[in-house]
N, C-alpha and C positions, 0 to 999 in steps of 0.2 A: 408510743407503741412499745410493746415489750415482747420478747420471745419466750416461748415455753420450751424447755429442754429437759432431758433426763440423763442420768449418769450411767444407767445400766440398761441393757437391752430387754430385760424382763419387766421393767417398770412402764406402765401405761401413762402416756401423756395426752391430755385432752385440752384442746383449745376451743373457745367459743367466741362468737361475735354477736353483736346486737345490730349489725348493719342490715337494714331492710333491703332485700334483693329486688324489690319492685322499683325499677329505675324510672321515676316519674319525670315528665317534662310537660308540665301543665300549661294550660292557656288561661290567662286571666283576662276576661272581657271588660270592656269599659263600664259595664254595670256592676262590676265586682264579682260576677259569677265566675267560678273556677271550673274548668272542664279538664278532667283527667286525661293526660296523654302519656305516652311512654316512648322514651328514646334516651340516647346518651349524646349530648352535644355540649359544647363549650361556647354558648351563645355570647356574642359581643353586644347584644342588645341590652340597653339599660332597663332595669326593673322599674324605673319610675316614669319613663316616657310612654306615650301612647303611640301606637303604630297603626296605620291603616290596614284593615282586613278586607279582602276581596275574594269572591269565589272565582274559580276558573271560568265559570259560565259568564260572569259579569266582565271578565277580562278577555272575552272572545275576540279574536282577530276577525276582521270583516269577511274574509274569504273562508274562514274555518268552519268545520262541522261543529255543531253545538255540543254533541257528546264528547268529541275530542277535546274541546275547550274545557268542559266540565271536569274531564279527567287529566287536564294539563299535559296533553300530548305535544310533541315537537311541532312547531309552526302553527299551533292553534291559538296562541295567546298574543295579545297586543302589548308590545313593549311599553308603550306610553301608560297603559293601565296597570301593568304589573310593577313597573319601576317604583321602588320605595314602599312597596306593600308586602304584607304577609298574605300568601295565596292559599286558599282552601281548595284542595284537589280531591275529587271523588274517586275512590279506587275500589268501591265495593264490588264491581263486576269487571275490573280491569286487571287482567292477568299478564298483559303485555308490557306494562310500565311499572317498575318497582318504585319505591320511595326514592331511592338513589337516582333513578332516571328522572323523576319529576323534580328533584332538587336541581339537577343539571339544567333542566328547562327553565325553571323559575330563576335560578341564579344567573344564567346567561342573559336574562331579560331585566336584570337589576332588582329582582325581588329580594326582600329582606329576610323572608322566612317561609316555611311551608307547613301547613296542617294537612296531613294525608289521612283521609277517612277510609279505613280498610279493615277487613278481617284477614286479609291474605298474608300479612306480615306481622311480626312483633311477638311471636312466642317467646323469643329472647330479645331484649331491647338491643337495637342496632346502634352503632356509633356513627354519627353524622359529622364528627369533627367540630369545626367552628361555625357551621351553617345551622341556624336555628330551625330545626325540623322536629316534628312530633307526629306520632301515629295516634289517632283517635278512633275508637270503635264506633260503628254505625249507630249503636244504641244511644250514643252521646251526641250525635251530630245535630239533633234538633235544637239543642240549646244554642249552639254556635250559629246555625243558619237563621234561627229566629232573631238572634241579636243582630246579625249582619243585615238582614232584611228590614229591620226596624230602625236602623240608624244610618247616618251618612258615613 
């Protein structure tokens, strides 16, 4: 890195960068398809390992409402199903639970990561720290859901 300075107040100094401000946090599926996500996180997950991917609906707790499970609400997911998995949460019509709220639910149940399908957030990429989370737009969810529904 270098600094740009000037010696007199009437000289204009211009600095430019080539850093893309689209902060991508993509999902690479087992069939090598890549789905664009956006977030800032410092994921501890290995780039070479495969991790189980499960929908909130598939991880539904026995006594939970199906819509609450699909949206990864508190007390709606089964810990045994979530533990060790990356969970896909539907947030397209869910204004009550933010991505951060859903991270808390999934993380408390032993989940390894979160894919939040929503248009409600993400105008500016949010920072989720060291928990692997990404926001995917509903227009891209079909690729993920088709993959999950076609594999174990």
